[in-house]
N, C-alpha and C positions, 0 to 999 in steps of 0.2 A: 637576809636569807634565813628561813626557818630551818630548824634542825629536822632532818628526815625522821619519819615515824614508821616503825615496822610492827604490824600486828601479826602475831603467830597464834596457832592453836585456836583459830576462829572458825565459826560456821559461816561461810560466805553465801549470802542470799542476794541474788541479783535478778529480779524478774525480767529486766531488759534483755538478758542473754539466756535466761533459763537456768542459771547457775545456782546450785544448792549443794555445796560440798565443803568439807573441812580443808583448811589450808592457811595461807598467809596473804598479806597485802602490804605493799610498800608505798608510802606517801613521800614525795619529794617536791619541794618548791610549790606546795599547795595543790598538787595534782597526783593522781594515782600513777605511780611509776611502774608497778608490776603487781601481778596478782596470779595466784595459781594454787592448786591443791597441794603441790609439793614445796611451795616456797617456804624457806626457813625450817624445813623439817630436819635437815642434817646439821646445820650450823647457824647460829645467830649472826646477823650482820654486825660488824664492829662499830660502825659510825652512828646509825640511827638510834633514837630512843625506842626501846623494845617494849611492847605491851603484850603480855601473855594473857590472852582472853580466856583461857581455860574452858573453851567450848562455847562461849557466848556467841550470839549471832551478830554479824556485821552486815549492815544493809546500807543502801544509798540513804542519804539524809532525808528525813521526812519533809514534805512540803504541805503546809496548811493553806489551802486556797480560799479561806473565808474567815478573816480575822477582823473584828471591829476593835478599834482603840478610841481613846478620848483625845488624842493629839492630832491637830490643834483644837483648842476650845474647851475640852472637858478633861483636862489632865488629872483631875481628882479621881476620875474613874480608872484611867489607864494611860500610861505614856508609852511611846515606842520603846523606851529603855526597859520599863517594867514588863511589857508584853514580850520583849525579846528574851528577858531572863526566864520567864515562864516557858517560852518556846524552847530554849536551850535545855531546860530541865526536862521537857517532855520529848526530847529527841528531834525537835523540829529545827531544821536548818534554814528554811525559807518560809516566810509568811507573806501572803498577799493581803494587803490591808485595804479596807473598804473606804469609800469616799464620803460617807455620811458624817463628816466632822463639822466643826464650826470655825472657819468657813468650809463649805463643801469643796471637795477637790474637783473643781470644774474648770480650772485654768492651768496653762502650762507652768506658770510660776509656782503654783501650789503643788503640782507634781514634783517640781524641782525641790521645793521646801521639804517634802516628805523624804526624798532621797538624801538630801544633805543632812537633815536632822538624824536620819537613821545611820548614816555613815559616821556621825559623831557620837552616837549614844547606844546604838543597838549591837547586840552580840551576834545576831544572826542576820541573814540577808532579808531585806524588806523590799517588796515589790508593790507599787501602788496600782490599784484598780481605780480608774478615774470615772467620774460621773458621765452617764449617757446623756442626760438633759441638764440644762442650767438649773442649779439650785435643787436638783432632784424633784423638780415640780412637774415633769412629764409634759412640758409645753414646747420648749425650744431645745434642739439638740446642741450638744457642745461641739467645740472644734477638736474632734478626735484626732485628726492628723497631726496637729501641733502638739497635743498632749502625748501622743505616741512617740514623737520625736524627743519629747522631754523625758520619756522613760516609763510611761504607763504601759502595763502589760495587758490590760483588758478594760472594758467600759461597761458600766451598768449602774442602775439606780438601786441596786443591791437589795434593800429591804422594802422597796416600793415597786409596785407594778406600774409600768407605763400604760395608763388606761386608754389613751388615745391611739388607736391602731394606725392612724395616718402618720402620727409623729414617729411611732416605732418603725413603721415600714420605711420611712425616709432615713431614719438613723441606720437601719440594717442595710439599706442600699448603699449608703455612704461608707459604712464599715466594710462592706464587701469589696469596695474598690481597692482597698489596700490590705485585705485579708485580716482585719482586726477581729479580735474575739469580743463578742457581746455577751454579758452575763445577765440573765433575766431572773426576775422574782415572780413566782407563780401563785398569786392569790387575787381573786377578784375583789377589788377594793370596796365595791358596794355591798357584796354579800358578807364580807368579813368585817365591815366597819363596826367597831365596838365589841367585837367578839374576843373571848379569852380562852376558848376551848373548842374542841370538835363537837358538833351537834351529835348527841347520843343520849341514851338513857342515863348514863353516868353523869353527864353534864346537867341534865334536867334535875336529877336527884340533888345535886349540889347547889342548884340554882345559879349556875355560872352562865353568863351570856355566851352563846356559842354560834358557830357558823358551820354549814355543811362541808364535809370533806370535798365534795364535788367542786367547790370554789377554786381548788387548785387545778384540777384536770381541765376545767373550762379555759383557763389562761394557757395551760400547756398546749391544748389543741389550737388555740388562736395563734400562739407564737410559732408553732410548727408550720402552720399555714403561711405565715409571713416569711419564714425561712425558705420555704419552698418557692415563694415568689421572688425572693431577693438573692438567694444563694449564700447568705452570710453565715459565718461560723457562729454558732449559738450554744451557750452553756447555761443550763438551768442550775443556779447556784446551789439550791437544795430542793429535793422533792421528798414527799412523805406519804404518798398514797399509791395503792395498787393500780388505780385507774390511770394515774399519771405515767407510771412505768409502762403500762400497756401501750400508751400513745407514743412514748419515746422509743420503745422497742420497734414499733411499726415504722416510725420515721427512720430509724437506723437501717432497718431492712430495705427501705427504699433508697438508701444511700445518701440521705440528707446529713449535712455536717452539724449534727447536734450531739451534745454530751450532757451529763448531769452529775450532780453530787448529792450526797446524803450526809446529814450530821450524825456524829457519834451518838448523841442522845436519842435520835429517832431510831437507831439500831438497837439501843439497849433498854429503852423505856417505852411504855405505852400510857394511854390516858389514865389508867387506874393508878399509876404511880403518883399522880397528883395527890391522891389520898385525902387527908384532912386539910385541903387548901394549902398545899406546900407551894408557896410562891416562887421558890428557887427552881421549881420545875415548870414554871410558866415560860414558854418559849414561843418563837415564831418560825414556821407555822406551829400551831399547838401540837402536843403529843396526840397520836392517833390511836386507832383501835389495834388490838393485838393482831388482827388479820393484816392490817397495813404494815405494822412493824415487821411481821414475818416476811411480807413481800419485799421490804427493804433489804432484809438479810439475804433473801434469795437473789435480789437484783445485784447485790455486790458479788455474790458467788458466781453468777452466770455472766457478769460483765455488762449487763444493761446499765447498771450504775457504774460510772467510770471511776469516781473518786470519793473518798471519805474525808469530811472536813470537821473541824471542831465547832464552827460557827461561834467562835469565842466572842462573847458579848458581855463585857463587864458592866455591872450596875452598882450604884451605891446602896448601902444598907437602908437608907431612908426611902429609896424608891422600891425596894423589895419587901420591906416589912410593912405592908399595907394590906387592906382587903384584896382578895384575889383579883377582882375585876379592875381595881385601881393600880395594882402593882405593875412595875415595868417588866417587859418580857426580856428574856436572855439568860444565858448561863456561860460562865467562863469555862474554857475547855482545852486550852493548849496543852495542859499537863495530863489530861485524861484521854486525849485523842488516841494515843497509842494503846494503852491498856484496854480501853473500851473496844477498839477495833480488833485487838488480839483475841478477845473473847470469842469471836467468830471462828477463829482457827482452833481454839482450845475445845470448843464444843462440837467441832466437826461440821459447822455450817458452811465454811468456805476454806479452800486451801490457803496455807500460810503465804505462798507466793502471790496469790491473788490479793490478799490483804495488804501485803507490802507494796504491790503494784498500785493499789488504790491510794496508798498513803504517799507514794513517792514517784514512781515511774510515770504513771498516767497523768498526774497533775503537771509534771515537768513537760510532758509532750503537749498537753492541751494548752498550757499557758506559755509555751515556748521558753522555758527556763533552763538554766544550767543545772546539771545534776540529774538525779533519777537513775543513775547507773553506776556500776563498779568497773566499767570498762577502762582499760589502760589509756591514760591521757586525759580522762575525765576529771573535772574539778573534784577535789577531795572533800566533799560534803558527806559526812558519814555518821551513822548512828550505831553504837554498840548496845545491844539489847540482851537483857536476861529475860528470856521468853517465859520462864517458869517461876520467877520470884513472886510470892504472894504478898499482898499488902492491903491494908484498909485505908481508904482515903480520909485524911484529916484536913479539912479546909484551912486550918490555921497554918499548915505547912506549905501551902501553895505560894509560888513566887509572884503571882499576879497581885496588882494593887487591890483589886476587888476579890471578894471571896464567895460570890454567888454561884456556887457550883451545884448542878443538879445531881451530883454523885456523892454528896457528903455521906460518909459512913459506908459506902459501897465497897465490897471486897473484889479485888482485881487480881489477875495473875499475869505478870510480865510488865517490865518498865525499862526505860532508857537508863543506861549506866554511864555512858560517855557520849558527848556530842562534839563533832568536829566540823568547823566551817572553814573551807579553804585550807585544810590541813592543820588548823589551829584548834586546840581543845578549848571549847567555850563552856563546857559543863563536865564535871567529874563527880559522879555520885557513887563511886565504888566504895 
């Protein structure tokens, strides 16, 4: 039995209930036992450990729904243990890990391996997204039913588009029979083959191989049509263009079961931030125009974009310190997810409650996960946040095994101070 924990003098922010008020919260036996504006105002409880937050914000634990790791097969890039340490330091209490490992997570035994390995090494909750097709080849769909029984929370080929519409239609029809969530990647593989940037005057001046931004919206339109045919729940792992958002908004207006996410770096950076061939800012999909970046921010604010993800993708220094076209794509982001998202609230682009909803409540709902709320009886996955603390990111201080951050040297405001998983403190940065 864990010792109860009492938070007092906190700003309680719970998008699930619309709560934003000063008060207290009591954790007992891994769950929220009590919460209220007047809790602990008059007297401190005698038994629990008391944490005087002095006005810091307490929110449901953050859920990062797009995390790439190197385990199994490429542990030199990132392990579940190192990724979880980074997650805890970033206020993330649950991370959904992607299946493009070696071997690919396309069998029930491998789903079980991820869960067992995480249980033994990870500080935070780890939920596996399993492959939609065998070997991520887009040819033969996996046995999603058995993998769901083994513990997979979603299915997708994550960073690859299923190019064969017949295969995708069959997979969606199968997933719809047991209400499984399918996660899609929206990039036309033929148009984007060999591309490292978005087709534009800027890419032309740098001489970088590029692909048109329309390559994303083309796949979004196709996949929405297949959703309409099959009725499957479909989540676009990350979108990055205004045209894609317009299609998704129209699909939602028609009542289709679609949702989408956006990466923190597509909210904060545009194509010009590549500057003098900064390979640490080479990501997939590539950074877009300022107009598209502004559309992503507006999409978060109005709810068209459901969730914000880190798209955490560790890469070794040898694969990043190359000519831009040859360098690997990806940026680590578990520890910068929260401060990058909070920038939207600080500059007035989106309400704070909507930002926290996109980081916690919405991903819990879409992926069917515990947490995402401060309701009495809910699991005590919590993040204590100093919303105003300024800092400048130093990659050397990151907890990830890899250091390929797109935000090196960037100035942020707001960071996680404590992280609790099941009522247990897994990070204390006070």
